TORKOL-4160 file (C-alpha; in steps of 0.2 Angstrom, whole numbers, padded with zeros to 4 digits, m for minus):
397
<pt num="1" X="0474" Y="0443" Z="0494"/>
<pt num="2" X="0467" Y="0439" Z="0509"/>
<pt num="3" X="0461" Y="0420" Z="0514"/>
<pt num="4" X="0445" Y="0414" Z="0520"/>
<pt num="5" X="0445" Y="0408" Z="0534"/>
<pt num="6" X="0436" Y="0390" Z="0528"/>
<pt num="7" X="0451" Y="0389" Z="0514"/>
<pt num="8" X="0464" Y="0393" Z="0527"/>
<pt num="9" X="0460" Y="0377" Z="0540"/>
<pt num="10" X="0455" Y="0366" Z="0524"/>
<pt num="11" X="0473" Y="0371" Z="0517"/>
<pt num="12" X="0481" Y="0368" Z="0538"/>
<pt num="13" X="0471" Y="0351" Z="0538"/>
<pt num="14" X="0480" Y="0345" Z="0522"/>
<pt num="15" X="0497" Y="0349" Z="0527"/>
<pt num="16" X="0499" Y="0367" Z="0519"/>
<pt num="17" X="0496" Y="0363" Z="0502"/>
<pt num="18" X="0485" Y="0355" Z="0488"/>
<pt num="19" X="0485" Y="0352" Z="0470"/>
<pt num="20" X="0475" Y="0365" Z="0459"/>
<pt num="21" X="0463" Y="0353" Z="0455"/>
<pt num="22" X="0457" Y="0352" Z="0472"/>
<pt num="23" X="0458" Y="0370" Z="0476"/>
<pt num="24" X="0448" Y="0373" Z="0460"/>
<pt num="25" X="0435" Y="0360" Z="0466"/>
<pt num="26" X="0432" Y="0370" Z="0484"/>
<pt num="27" X="0431" Y="0387" Z="0478"/>
<pt num="28" X="0418" Y="0384" Z="0465"/>
<pt num="29" X="0408" Y="0368" Z="0473"/>
<pt num="30" X="0407" Y="0368" Z="0491"/>
<pt num="31" X="0389" Y="0369" Z="0494"/>
<pt num="32" X="0393" Y="0381" Z="0508"/>
<pt num="33" X="0409" Y="0393" Z="0504"/>
<pt num="34" X="0409" Y="0389" Z="0483"/>
<pt num="35" X="0407" Y="0401" Z="0470"/>
<pt num="36" X="0393" Y="0392" Z="0462"/>
<pt num="37" X="0390" Y="0378" Z="0475"/>
<pt num="38" X="0383" Y="0393" Z="0486"/>
<pt num="39" X="0374" Y="0402" Z="0472"/>
<pt num="40" X="0386" Y="0419" Z="0477"/>
<pt num="41" X="0391" Y="0418" Z="0457"/>
<pt num="42" X="0377" Y="0428" Z="0446"/>
<pt num="43" X="0375" Y="0426" Z="0429"/>
<pt num="44" X="0369" Y="0438" Z="0415"/>
<pt num="45" X="0374" Y="0457" Z="0410"/>
<pt num="46" X="0371" Y="0464" Z="0428"/>
<pt num="47" X="0381" Y="0450" Z="0436"/>
<pt num="48" X="0396" Y="0442" Z="0437"/>
<pt num="49" X="0398" Y="0437" Z="0418"/>
<pt num="50" X="0388" Y="0435" Z="0404"/>
<pt num="51" X="0383" Y="0420" Z="0394"/>
<pt num="52" X="0373" Y="0417" Z="0377"/>
<pt num="53" X="0358" Y="0414" Z="0384"/>
<pt num="54" X="0358" Y="0429" Z="0398"/>
<pt num="55" X="0355" Y="0442" Z="0382"/>
<pt num="56" X="0341" Y="0436" Z="0378"/>
<pt num="57" X="0329" Y="0423" Z="0370"/>
<pt num="58" X="0336" Y="0425" Z="0353"/>
<pt num="59" X="0350" Y="0412" Z="0356"/>
<pt num="60" X="0339" Y="0399" Z="0362"/>
<pt num="61" X="0326" Y="0402" Z="0348"/>
<pt num="62" X="0339" Y="0398" Z="0335"/>
<pt num="63" X="0345" Y="0382" Z="0345"/>
<pt num="64" X="0328" Y="0377" Z="0350"/>
<pt num="65" X="0325" Y="0370" Z="0330"/>
<pt num="66" X="0342" Y="0358" Z="0330"/>
<pt num="67" X="0336" Y="0351" Z="0348"/>
<pt num="68" X="0318" Y="0348" Z="0338"/>
<pt num="69" X="0326" Y="0339" Z="0326"/>
<pt num="70" X="0333" Y="0327" Z="0338"/>
<pt num="71" X="0321" Y="0326" Z="0349"/>
<pt num="72" X="0307" Y="0321" Z="0335"/>
<pt num="73" X="0318" Y="0308" Z="0330"/>
<pt num="74" X="0318" Y="0300" Z="0348"/>
<pt num="75" X="0301" Y="0300" Z="0348"/>
<pt num="76" X="0298" Y="0293" Z="0332"/>
<pt num="77" X="0307" Y="0278" Z="0338"/>
<pt num="78" X="0293" Y="0273" Z="0350"/>
<pt num="79" X="0281" Y="0277" Z="0365"/>
<pt num="80" X="0284" Y="0288" Z="0382"/>
<pt num="81" X="0289" Y="0303" Z="0384"/>
<pt num="82" X="0307" Y="0310" Z="0379"/>
<pt num="83" X="0319" Y="0321" Z="0389"/>
<pt num="84" X="0327" Y="0337" Z="0385"/>
<pt num="85" X="0341" Y="0335" Z="0399"/>
<pt num="86" X="0351" Y="0350" Z="0404"/>
<pt num="87" X="0368" Y="0349" Z="0415"/>
<pt num="88" X="0373" Y="0365" Z="0424"/>
<pt num="89" X="0358" Y="0374" Z="0417"/>
<pt num="90" X="0366" Y="0390" Z="0427"/>
<pt num="91" X="0351" Y="0403" Z="0430"/>
<pt num="92" X="0339" Y="0393" Z="0421"/>
<pt num="93" X="0337" Y="0406" Z="0408"/>
<pt num="94" X="0343" Y="0395" Z="0393"/>
<pt num="95" X="0329" Y="0380" Z="0399"/>
<pt num="96" X="0316" Y="0391" Z="0403"/>
<pt num="97" X="0319" Y="0397" Z="0384"/>
<pt num="98" X="0321" Y="0383" Z="0376"/>
<pt num="99" X="0306" Y="0377" Z="0384"/>
<pt num="100" X="0295" Y="0393" Z="0378"/>
<pt num="101" X="0302" Y="0390" Z="0359"/>
<pt num="102" X="0298" Y="0369" Z="0359"/>
<pt num="103" X="0280" Y="0373" Z="0365"/>
<pt num="104" X="0276" Y="0387" Z="0354"/>
<pt num="105" X="0284" Y="0382" Z="0340"/>
<pt num="106" X="0281" Y="0361" Z="0340"/>
<pt num="107" X="0268" Y="0359" Z="0350"/>
<pt num="108" X="0265" Y="0340" Z="0349"/>
<pt num="109" X="0283" Y="0335" Z="0352"/>
<pt num="110" X="0282" Y="0347" Z="0367"/>
<pt num="111" X="0267" Y="0338" Z="0374"/>
<pt num="112" X="0280" Y="0322" Z="0374"/>
<pt num="113" X="0292" Y="0331" Z="0382"/>
<pt num="114" X="0300" Y="0333" Z="0399"/>
<pt num="115" X="0315" Y="0346" Z="0406"/>
<pt num="116" X="0329" Y="0336" Z="0417"/>
<pt num="117" X="0340" Y="0348" Z="0427"/>
<pt num="118" X="0356" Y="0340" Z="0431"/>
<pt num="119" X="0365" Y="0353" Z="0445"/>
<pt num="120" X="0375" Y="0348" Z="0459"/>
<pt num="121" X="0377" Y="0366" Z="0466"/>
<pt num="122" X="0360" Y="0369" Z="0479"/>
<pt num="123" X="0365" Y="0388" Z="0477"/>
<pt num="124" X="0362" Y="0387" Z="0458"/>
<pt num="125" X="0346" Y="0376" Z="0460"/>
<pt num="126" X="0336" Y="0386" Z="0470"/>
<pt num="127" X="0337" Y="0401" Z="0458"/>
<pt num="128" X="0334" Y="0389" Z="0444"/>
<pt num="129" X="0317" Y="0383" Z="0454"/>
<pt num="130" X="0311" Y="0397" Z="0454"/>
<pt num="131" X="0313" Y="0404" Z="0437"/>
<pt num="132" X="0307" Y="0389" Z="0429"/>
<pt num="133" X="0291" Y="0390" Z="0441"/>
<pt num="134" X="0276" Y="0387" Z="0431"/>
<pt num="135" X="0285" Y="0384" Z="0415"/>
<pt num="136" X="0276" Y="0375" Z="0400"/>
<pt num="137" X="0286" Y="0360" Z="0400"/>
<pt num="138" X="0284" Y="0349" Z="0415"/>
<pt num="139" X="0302" Y="0351" Z="0424"/>
<pt num="140" X="0313" Y="0340" Z="0439"/>
<pt num="141" X="0330" Y="0340" Z="0445"/>
<pt num="142" X="0340" Y="0325" Z="0444"/>
<pt num="143" X="0358" Y="0318" Z="0445"/>
<pt num="144" X="0367" Y="0305" Z="0433"/>
<pt num="145" X="0368" Y="0294" Z="0443"/>
<pt num="146" X="0349" Y="0295" Z="0447"/>
<pt num="147" X="0346" Y="0293" Z="0430"/>
<pt num="148" X="0355" Y="0280" Z="0426"/>
<pt num="149" X="0345" Y="0270" Z="0438"/>
<pt num="150" X="0331" Y="0272" Z="0424"/>
<pt num="151" X="0340" Y="0279" Z="0407"/>
<pt num="152" X="0330" Y="0287" Z="0394"/>
<pt num="153" X="0328" Y="0293" Z="0376"/>
<pt num="154" X="0334" Y="0312" Z="0377"/>
<pt num="155" X="0346" Y="0324" Z="0371"/>
<pt num="156" X="0359" Y="0331" Z="0383"/>
<pt num="157" X="0365" Y="0350" Z="0380"/>
<pt num="158" X="0380" Y="0355" Z="0390"/>
<pt num="159" X="0380" Y="0374" Z="0388"/>
<pt num="160" X="0396" Y="0382" Z="0397"/>
<pt num="161" X="0398" Y="0367" Z="0409"/>
<pt num="162" X="0412" Y="0357" Z="0405"/>
<pt num="163" X="0424" Y="0373" Z="0406"/>
<pt num="164" X="0420" Y="0373" Z="0425"/>
<pt num="165" X="0427" Y="0357" Z="0429"/>
<pt num="166" X="0442" Y="0354" Z="0441"/>
<pt num="167" X="0459" Y="0355" Z="0429"/>
<pt num="168" X="0475" Y="0351" Z="0435"/>
<pt num="169" X="0488" Y="0365" Z="0432"/>
<pt num="170" X="0505" Y="0358" Z="0427"/>
<pt num="171" X="0521" Y="0366" Z="0426"/>
<pt num="172" X="0538" Y="0359" Z="0415"/>
<pt num="173" X="0551" Y="0363" Z="0428"/>
<pt num="174" X="0567" Y="0359" Z="0412"/>
<pt num="175" X="0567" Y="0341" Z="0418"/>
<pt num="176" X="0551" Y="0334" Z="0423"/>
<pt num="177" X="0532" Y="0340" Z="0423"/>
<pt num="178" X="0523" Y="0343" Z="0439"/>
<pt num="179" X="0508" Y="0346" Z="0448"/>
<pt num="180" X="0503" Y="0363" Z="0451"/>
<pt num="181" X="0500" Y="0367" Z="0468"/>
<pt num="182" X="0492" Y="0379" Z="0479"/>
<pt num="183" X="0500" Y="0382" Z="0495"/>
<pt num="184" X="0497" Y="0393" Z="0512"/>
<pt num="185" X="0509" Y="0404" Z="0517"/>
<pt num="186" X="0506" Y="0408" Z="0533"/>
<pt num="187" X="0518" Y="0419" Z="0543"/>
<pt num="188" X="0517" Y="0427" Z="0562"/>
<pt num="189" X="0525" Y="0445" Z="0552"/>
<pt num="190" X="0512" Y="0445" Z="0536"/>
<pt num="191" X="0493" Y="0441" Z="0533"/>
<pt num="192" X="0491" Y="0422" Z="0526"/>
<pt num="193" X="0493" Y="0421" Z="0508"/>
<pt num="194" X="0492" Y="0409" Z="0493"/>
<pt num="195" X="0504" Y="0404" Z="0482"/>
<pt num="196" X="0505" Y="0395" Z="0466"/>
<pt num="197" X="0518" Y="0383" Z="0465"/>
<pt num="198" X="0527" Y="0366" Z="0457"/>
<pt num="199" X="0523" Y="0351" Z="0467"/>
<pt num="200" X="0526" Y="0332" Z="0466"/>
<pt num="201" X="0530" Y="0327" Z="0448"/>
<pt num="202" X="0518" Y="0320" Z="0434"/>
<pt num="203" X="0513" Y="0302" Z="0433"/>
<pt num="204" X="0517" Y="0299" Z="0416"/>
<pt num="205" X="0499" Y="0291" Z="0413"/>
<pt num="206" X="0493" Y="0306" Z="0414"/>
<pt num="207" X="0502" Y="0314" Z="0399"/>
<pt num="208" X="0500" Y="0298" Z="0388"/>
<pt num="209" X="0490" Y="0303" Z="0376"/>
<pt num="210" X="0497" Y="0321" Z="0374"/>
<pt num="211" X="0513" Y="0312" Z="0372"/>
<pt num="212" X="0507" Y="0301" Z="0359"/>
<pt num="213" X="0501" Y="0319" Z="0350"/>
<pt num="214" X="0520" Y="0323" Z="0350"/>
<pt num="215" X="0512" Y="0338" Z="0361"/>
<pt num="216" X="0520" Y="0337" Z="0377"/>
<pt num="217" X="0531" Y="0325" Z="0374"/>
<pt num="218" X="0550" Y="0326" Z="0383"/>
<pt num="219" X="0556" Y="0330" Z="0366"/>
<pt num="220" X="0545" Y="0345" Z="0365"/>
<pt num="221" X="0553" Y="0363" Z="0367"/>
<pt num="222" X="0545" Y="0373" Z="0383"/>
<pt num="223" X="0554" Y="0385" Z="0395"/>
<pt num="224" X="0554" Y="0382" Z="0412"/>
<pt num="225" X="0540" Y="0389" Z="0420"/>
<pt num="226" X="0529" Y="0383" Z="0406"/>
<pt num="227" X="0511" Y="0380" Z="0411"/>
<pt num="228" X="0494" Y="0374" Z="0405"/>
<pt num="229" X="0480" Y="0361" Z="0409"/>
<pt num="230" X="0475" Y="0343" Z="0408"/>
<pt num="231" X="0456" Y="0339" Z="0412"/>
<pt num="232" X="0459" Y="0322" Z="0420"/>
<pt num="233" X="0438" Y="0325" Z="0426"/>
<pt num="234" X="0430" Y="0324" Z="0407"/>
<pt num="235" X="0432" Y="0307" Z="0405"/>
<pt num="236" X="0421" Y="0302" Z="0421"/>
<pt num="237" X="0409" Y="0317" Z="0415"/>
<pt num="238" X="0407" Y="0308" Z="0399"/>
<pt num="239" X="0405" Y="0291" Z="0405"/>
<pt num="240" X="0389" Y="0296" Z="0419"/>
<pt num="241" X="0381" Y="0305" Z="0404"/>
<pt num="242" X="0383" Y="0289" Z="0393"/>
<pt num="243" X="0376" Y="0281" Z="0409"/>
<pt num="244" X="0361" Y="0293" Z="0411"/>
<pt num="245" X="0355" Y="0295" Z="0393"/>
<pt num="246" X="0352" Y="0277" Z="0386"/>
<pt num="247" X="0348" Y="0283" Z="0368"/>
<pt num="248" X="0352" Y="0303" Z="0360"/>
<pt num="249" X="0364" Y="0315" Z="0357"/>
<pt num="250" X="0376" Y="0325" Z="0368"/>
<pt num="251" X="0380" Y="0344" Z="0362"/>
<pt num="252" X="0393" Y="0353" Z="0370"/>
<pt num="253" X="0396" Y="0371" Z="0369"/>
<pt num="254" X="0410" Y="0379" Z="0374"/>
<pt num="255" X="0426" Y="0387" Z="0373"/>
<pt num="256" X="0437" Y="0374" Z="0365"/>
<pt num="257" X="0454" Y="0376" Z="0356"/>
<pt num="258" X="0462" Y="0361" Z="0345"/>
<pt num="259" X="0477" Y="0352" Z="0355"/>
<pt num="260" X="0491" Y="0360" Z="0345"/>
<pt num="261" X="0484" Y="0377" Z="0347"/>
<pt num="262" X="0479" Y="0373" Z="0365"/>
<pt num="263" X="0498" Y="0365" Z="0369"/>
<pt num="264" X="0508" Y="0379" Z="0359"/>
<pt num="265" X="0524" Y="0384" Z="0364"/>
<pt num="266" X="0519" Y="0404" Z="0364"/>
<pt num="267" X="0501" Y="0397" Z="0376"/>
<pt num="268" X="0516" Y="0398" Z="0393"/>
<pt num="269" X="0500" Y="0401" Z="0404"/>
<pt num="270" X="0486" Y="0389" Z="0399"/>
<pt num="271" X="0469" Y="0396" Z="0397"/>
<pt num="272" X="0463" Y="0397" Z="0415"/>
<pt num="273" X="0453" Y="0413" Z="0417"/>
<pt num="274" X="0445" Y="0422" Z="0431"/>
<pt num="275" X="0429" Y="0432" Z="0430"/>
<pt num="276" X="0420" Y="0443" Z="0443"/>
<pt num="277" X="0409" Y="0457" Z="0442"/>
<pt num="278" X="0411" Y="0456" Z="0422"/>
<pt num="279" X="0430" Y="0457" Z="0424"/>
<pt num="280" X="0441" Y="0445" Z="0418"/>
<pt num="281" X="0456" Y="0440" Z="0425"/>
<pt num="282" X="0470" Y="0429" Z="0426"/>
<pt num="283" X="0473" Y="0427" Z="0446"/>
<pt num="284" X="0464" Y="0412" Z="0453"/>
<pt num="285" X="0471" Y="0413" Z="0467"/>
<pt num="286" X="0460" Y="0431" Z="0470"/>
<pt num="287" X="0443" Y="0433" Z="0480"/>
<pt num="288" X="0442" Y="0412" Z="0480"/>
<pt num="289" X="0424" Y="0405" Z="0484"/>
<pt num="290" X="0418" Y="0424" Z="0476"/>
<pt num="291" X="0427" Y="0422" Z="0457"/>
<pt num="292" X="0423" Y="0409" Z="0443"/>
<pt num="293" X="0438" Y="0400" Z="0438"/>
<pt num="294" X="0436" Y="0392" Z="0418"/>
<pt num="295" X="0448" Y="0385" Z="0409"/>
<pt num="296" X="0443" Y="0380" Z="0387"/>
<pt num="297" X="0442" Y="0362" Z="0382"/>
<pt num="298" X="0455" Y="0353" Z="0371"/>
<pt num="299" X="0446" Y="0347" Z="0359"/>
<pt num="300" X="0456" Y="0332" Z="0357"/>
<pt num="301" X="0455" Y="0326" Z="0374"/>
<pt num="302" X="0437" Y="0329" Z="0374"/>
<pt num="303" X="0434" Y="0318" Z="0358"/>
<pt num="304" X="0446" Y="0304" Z="0363"/>
<pt num="305" X="0438" Y="0304" Z="0380"/>
<pt num="306" X="0420" Y="0303" Z="0373"/>
<pt num="307" X="0424" Y="0290" Z="0362"/>
<pt num="308" X="0432" Y="0279" Z="0376"/>
<pt num="309" X="0414" Y="0283" Z="0386"/>
<pt num="310" X="0404" Y="0277" Z="0371"/>
<pt num="311" X="0400" Y="0293" Z="0360"/>
<pt num="312" X="0403" Y="0294" Z="0343"/>
<pt num="313" X="0406" Y="0312" Z="0337"/>
<pt num="314" X="0393" Y="0319" Z="0324"/>
<pt num="315" X="0407" Y="0334" Z="0321"/>
<pt num="316" X="0409" Y="0351" Z="0326"/>
<pt num="317" X="0411" Y="0371" Z="0322"/>
<pt num="318" X="0411" Y="0387" Z="0329"/>
<pt num="319" X="0397" Y="0394" Z="0337"/>
<pt num="320" X="0398" Y="0408" Z="0322"/>
<pt num="321" X="0394" Y="0396" Z="0310"/>
<pt num="322" X="0383" Y="0384" Z="0318"/>
<pt num="323" X="0371" Y="0401" Z="0322"/>
<pt num="324" X="0371" Y="0406" Z="0304"/>
<pt num="325" X="0366" Y="0388" Z="0298"/>
<pt num="326" X="0351" Y="0388" Z="0312"/>
<pt num="327" X="0344" Y="0405" Z="0303"/>
<pt num="328" X="0353" Y="0420" Z="0311"/>
<pt num="329" X="0355" Y="0429" Z="0296"/>
<pt num="330" X="0336" Y="0429" Z="0294"/>
<pt num="331" X="0333" Y="0434" Z="0310"/>
<pt num="332" X="0342" Y="0449" Z="0308"/>
<pt num="333" X="0334" Y="0453" Z="0294"/>
<pt num="334" X="0316" Y="0450" Z="0301"/>
<pt num="335" X="0321" Y="0463" Z="0315"/>
<pt num="336" X="0324" Y="0476" Z="0300"/>
<pt num="337" X="0305" Y="0477" Z="0297"/>
<pt num="338" X="0301" Y="0484" Z="0316"/>
<pt num="339" X="0297" Y="0503" Z="0319"/>
<pt num="340" X="0290" Y="0515" Z="0331"/>
<pt num="341" X="0291" Y="0509" Z="0351"/>
<pt num="342" X="0297" Y="0490" Z="0346"/>
<pt num="343" X="0313" Y="0500" Z="0338"/>
<pt num="344" X="0322" Y="0500" Z="0352"/>
<pt num="345" X="0321" Y="0484" Z="0359"/>
<pt num="346" X="0324" Y="0479" Z="0338"/>
<pt num="347" X="0341" Y="0488" Z="0341"/>
<pt num="348" X="0345" Y="0479" Z="0357"/>
<pt num="349" X="0341" Y="0461" Z="0349"/>
<pt num="350" X="0354" Y="0464" Z="0334"/>
<pt num="351" X="0367" Y="0469" Z="0346"/>
<pt num="352" X="0365" Y="0454" Z="0357"/>
<pt num="353" X="0364" Y="0444" Z="0342"/>
<pt num="354" X="0381" Y="0449" Z="0334"/>
<pt num="355" X="0390" Y="0446" Z="0349"/>
<pt num="356" X="0383" Y="0429" Z="0348"/>
<pt num="357" X="0395" Y="0428" Z="0334"/>
<pt num="358" X="0408" Y="0440" Z="0339"/>
<pt num="359" X="0424" Y="0429" Z="0334"/>
<pt num="360" X="0434" Y="0438" Z="0346"/>
<pt num="361" X="0419" Y="0434" Z="0359"/>
<pt num="362" X="0404" Y="0421" Z="0361"/>
<pt num="363" X="0408" Y="0417" Z="0343"/>
<pt num="364" X="0421" Y="0407" Z="0344"/>
<pt num="365" X="0414" Y="0397" Z="0353"/>
<pt num="366" X="0413" Y="0378" Z="0349"/>
<pt num="367" X="0396" Y="0368" Z="0347"/>
<pt num="368" X="0405" Y="0349" Z="0348"/>
<pt num="369" X="0389" Y="0338" Z="0343"/>
<pt num="370" X="0390" Y="0317" Z="0349"/>
<pt num="371" X="0379" Y="0302" Z="0349"/>
<pt num="372" X="0374" Y="0285" Z="0360"/>
<pt num="373" X="0372" Y="0274" Z="0344"/>
<pt num="374" X="0376" Y="0256" Z="0351"/>
<pt num="375" X="0365" Y="0254" Z="0365"/>
<pt num="376" X="0351" Y="0242" Z="0365"/>
<pt num="377" X="0358" Y="0234" Z="0350"/>
<pt num="378" X="0351" Y="0248" Z="0341"/>
<pt num="379" X="0363" Y="0259" Z="0329"/>
<pt num="380" X="0349" Y="0262" Z="0317"/>
<pt num="381" X="0340" Y="0272" Z="0331"/>
<pt num="382" X="0355" Y="0284" Z="0334"/>
<pt num="383" X="0353" Y="0302" Z="0326"/>
<pt num="384" X="0355" Y="0300" Z="0307"/>
<pt num="385" X="0365" Y="0311" Z="0294"/>
<pt num="386" X="0373" Y="0329" Z="0299"/>
<pt num="387" X="0366" Y="0339" Z="0314"/>
<pt num="388" X="0356" Y="0354" Z="0306"/>
<pt num="389" X="0371" Y="0368" Z="0314"/>
<pt num="390" X="0385" Y="0357" Z="0304"/>
<pt num="391" X="0374" Y="0360" Z="0287"/>
<pt num="392" X="0380" Y="0377" Z="0273"/>
<pt num="393" X="0371" Y="0392" Z="0276"/>
<pt num="394" X="0356" Y="0396" Z="0267"/>
<pt num="395" X="0357" Y="0410" Z="0256"/>
<pt num="396" X="0351" Y="0428" Z="0264"/>
<pt num="397" X="0335" Y="0434" Z="0259"/>
């Protein structure tokens, strides 16, 4: 594997090795060289990887009633605008489709709504601006820090965002947990190359939450070389999000596993995956700066970090269950009536909808909802009751 010149220089300046989390941050989010920062990655069926929104507007159409419920609750709490805040909006497809769905289905509510996009990567933000030009809702780009200066009521949506936060890769050597590092091998008789190697021993504080669950405690049986991920960036992200949204819920949609599955002894190489050109691979060192790197979330770690940041859990479920509760079966049934020239479109939409709930693919995504219900001393104004997507699906037609 070749090592880009910019990465070689960075590693040489750092002494030849950096923690994996630093490498992941560089190759994804560097504004000139990172896969996201530069805007090099393309999301969609013709890009590097597909997401639920990139399969068509039906995903947003199913999600919109849940967001409308929450936005209407916030709007009823007082005058002024309410915000639909999307973090890491990718190509802008989901934001555009949600704006269209809200304007069509809830026009009075839409007149009080604005889209706020939180995108730290300039290359992606430029594509989003082109996608969302002349949309039905006012739209602006911001940051959590800027929003925190004047926090407002809103719904915060994080769809496939947290899995791109840099992770710490850790390895058990038989006696100690060590932080995995990316090492530059620069020899005169060969091309420079990258290697993953165990580095310094891990601080006990980083393992404390999982040790308390007896998942990565010293007595847990793991063979030497057993490797997994920790998510040190979750806490800061959730705290910044909490400061940016004065009132309202957070909906996280992402690949996630319970801790006992995430850290199961059989999962000996963690969950880290690389994506490029619609191909999935396990080598995070291949094509640095051109490849998407993603690691599943640990549900238990996410919930603990959310609680510490002031978010109360409203519940979670798999995407298949959520979309069925939001009317997927009725939408599929409605496609049966399309005939003639619309038949080909109906079949394509049906295939896309079934992909959304395929338990071996997008259907295994988790939807996790949280609420900010203690700010301003008004817990009664937080989202009340069970989210719509957690209800039992309605009986089919």
